[in-house]
C-alpha positions in Angstrom: 2.3 21.6 18.2 3.0 17.9 19.2 5.6 16.1 17.6 3.3 13.1 16.7 -0.3 12.6 15.4 -2.5 9.3 16.5 -5.5 8.1 14.5 -7.7 5.1 14.7 -8.9 3.5 11.4 -10.5 0.4 13.0 -9.4 -3.2 12.3 -8.4 -4.1 8.7 -11.7 -6.1 8.4 -13.7 -2.7 9.2 -11.6 -0.9 6.6 -13.6 -2.5 3.7 -17.0 -1.3 5.4 -15.8 2.3 6.6 -13.6 3.7 3.9 -14.6 4.0 0.4 -13.2 1.3 -1.9 -11.8 -0.6 1.2 -8.6 1.9 1.3 -7.9 3.9 4.4 -5.3 6.4 2.9 -3.1 7.8 5.7 -1.8 10.9 4.0 -4.6 13.1 4.9 -5.5 11.2 8.2 -2.1 11.8 9.4 -0.7 14.9 7.6 2.1 12.9 6.2 4.7 14.8 4.1 7.1 12.1 2.8 4.9 9.4 1.5 1.4 8.0 1.2 0.3 4.9 2.9 -2.8 3.0 2.3 -4.3 0.0 4.3 -6.7 -2.2 2.1 -9.1 -4.6 2.2 -10.1 -6.3 -1.2 -12.9 -9.0 -1.2 -12.5 -12.1 -3.0 -13.4 -12.0 -6.6 -12.8 -8.2 -6.9 -10.4 -7.3 -9.5 -9.2 -3.3 -9.9 -11.1 -2.2 -12.9 -8.2 -0.4 -14.5 -4.3 -0.7 -15.1 -2.3 2.5 -13.6 1.2 3.5 -13.2 2.8 6.6 -11.6 4.6 9.7 -12.7 7.2 9.8 -9.7 6.1 7.1 -7.2 7.4 3.5 -6.5 4.9 1.4 -4.6 5.7 -1.3 -2.1 2.8 -3.7 -1.4 3.1 -5.7 1.8 0.3 -8.5 1.8 -0.9 -9.5 5.3 -3.8 -12.0 4.5 -5.3 -14.0 1.7 -4.2 -14.5 -1.9 -4.5 -12.9 -5.1 -2.6 -11.9 -8.3 -0.9 -8.5 -9.6 -0.4 -8.0 -13.3 2.7 -6.1 -13.8 3.6 -4.9 -17.3 1.3 -8.1 -18.6 3.2 -10.4 -16.4 0.9 -12.1 -13.7 2.5 -12.9 -10.3 0.8 -14.7 -7.4 0.9 -12.7 -4.0 -0.3 -14.0 -0.6 0.4 -13.4 3.1 4.0 -12.7 3.4 4.4 -11.5 -0.2 6.3 -7.9 -0.5 6.3 -6.4 -3.9 8.1 -3.1 -5.2 6.6 -1.7 -8.1 8.7 1.2 -10.2 6.5 4.0 -11.3 6.7 3.1 -15.1 5.4 -0.4 -14.5 1.7 -0.8 -15.5 -0.2 -2.6 -12.6 -3.4 -4.1 -11.6 -4.7 -6.5 -8.9 -7.4 -9.3 -8.4 -8.2 -10.9 -5.0 -8.6 -14.7 -5.1 -9.4 -14.7 -1.7 -10.5 -11.7 0.7 -6.9 -9.7 0.4 -5.4 -7.5 2.9 -2.5 -5.5 2.2 -0.6 -2.2 3.0 0.5 0.0 0.2 3.3 2.6 0.7 4.0 4.9 -2.1 7.1 7.2 -2.0 9.1 9.3 -4.6 11.5 7.0 -6.3 15.1 7.8 -5.4 14.4 10.0 -2.6 15.0 8.2 0.3 18.6 9.5 1.8 18.5 8.1 5.3 17.1 4.9 7.1 17.1 2.6 9.9 20.1 3.5 12.2 21.7 6.1 9.9 18.7 8.5 10.6 18.3 7.5 14.3 20.2 8.9 17.3 19.9 8.2 21.1 17.7 10.5 23.3 
């Protein structure tokens, strides 16, 4: 068994056409065991039709292109290319795209990170 797995999901523009709801979930595609990552393409004017929260997982949204709003516990914030937003599990959340919006969402269990950066690396 190889120590890596590689998949092609297409360009972020193609994600909106190739994947249901414009979301490419990497958990199943790569066999992830520590987090869920989605690459997302949300067309202008689309609003998520629901608010949601999580039981255990925090989410980190990294906005790559476009502009929109996130409603977090009834507070509306503006997001755009370069915005990064951490949302704790208990926060109610939804999103709306003012322009075509492209972003990555990382989901991981709150408080589970034990090592990161140089603390987890070793020279080979």
